C-alpha positions as CSV (number, residue, x, y, z in Angstrom):
1,M,20.2,62.8,48.0
2,S,23.4,64.4,49.6
3,S,25.1,67.0,47.7
4,E,28.1,64.9,47.7
5,K,26.4,61.8,45.9
6,S,24.8,64.6,43.4
7,S,28.4,66.4,42.9
8,E,29.6,62.8,42.0
9,K,26.8,62.1,39.7
10,S,27.8,65.2,37.9
11,S,31.3,64.6,37.7
12,E,30.7,61.0,36.3
13,K,28.3,62.6,33.9
14,I,30.8,65.1,32.8
15,L,33.4,62.5,32.4
16,A,31.1,60.4,30.3
17,F,30.4,63.3,28.0
18,I,33.9,64.0,27.8
19,M,35.1,60.8,26.8
20,E,32.7,61.0,23.9
21,N,33.4,65.1,23.3
22,K,37.3,65.6,24.2
23,T,37.0,68.9,22.5
24,A,34.3,70.2,24.5
25,S,34.4,73.4,26.5
26,A,33.0,74.2,30.0
27,K,30.2,76.2,28.5
28,E,29.1,73.4,25.8
29,I,29.5,70.8,28.6
30,A,27.2,73.0,31.1
31,T,24.5,73.8,28.0
32,V,24.0,70.0,27.1
33,M,23.9,68.9,30.7
34,G,21.5,71.7,31.8
35,L,24.0,73.0,34.4
36,S,25.5,76.2,35.3
37,S,28.8,77.1,33.6
38,R,29.8,77.6,37.3
39,A,29.1,74.1,38.4
40,V,30.7,72.6,35.1
41,E,34.0,74.4,36.1
42,K,33.7,73.8,39.6
43,Q,33.7,70.3,38.7
44,I,36.0,70.2,36.1
45,A,38.4,71.9,38.9
46,A,37.7,69.2,41.4
47,L,38.3,66.3,38.6
48,K,41.8,68.0,38.2
49,K,42.6,68.1,41.4
50,K,42.0,64.5,41.9
51,K,44.3,64.1,39.0
52,I,41.4,62.2,36.8
53,L,41.4,64.7,34.1
54,K,43.8,67.3,32.3
55,R,43.6,69.7,29.9
56,I,46.1,69.0,26.8
57,G,46.8,72.2,25.1
58,P,45.0,75.6,24.9
59,D,41.5,76.3,25.9
60,K,40.6,76.9,22.3
61,G,42.3,74.0,20.3
62,G,43.1,71.7,23.1
63,Y,41.2,68.5,24.5
64,W,40.5,66.7,27.5
65,S,42.4,63.7,28.7
66,I,40.7,61.1,31.1
67,V,44.1,59.9,33.0
68,N,44.4,56.2,33.4
69,Q,41.3,55.8,31.0
70,E,42.5,52.4,30.1
71,E,42.5,51.1,33.8
72,W,39.6,52.3,34.3
73,Q,36.3,50.0,34.9
74,G,33.6,52.6,35.3
75,V,33.3,56.0,36.3
76,T,31.7,55.2,39.4
77,D,34.7,52.9,40.5
78,F,37.2,55.2,39.4
79,L,35.7,58.2,41.4
80,K,35.3,56.3,44.6
81,V,39.3,54.8,44.4
82,N,40.7,58.3,43.9
83,S,38.2,60.4,46.2
């Protein structure tokens, strides 16, 4: 599997986790998914850069928002359209 596809799968898993746990920290996501904190932070940064994900409020007490979630027909399709 190429690193691009692996990265895309990680992004999908992160988004799926965030949909269920909007207040999760990068550290919590990393622990649950078995990834390094740095790997999760890089994926989150890429999702934010693509305007797929944004943070509402402060690091502590804030939450994640998936942009255009109502128009989203699946994580994979959404990522392919916005990559």
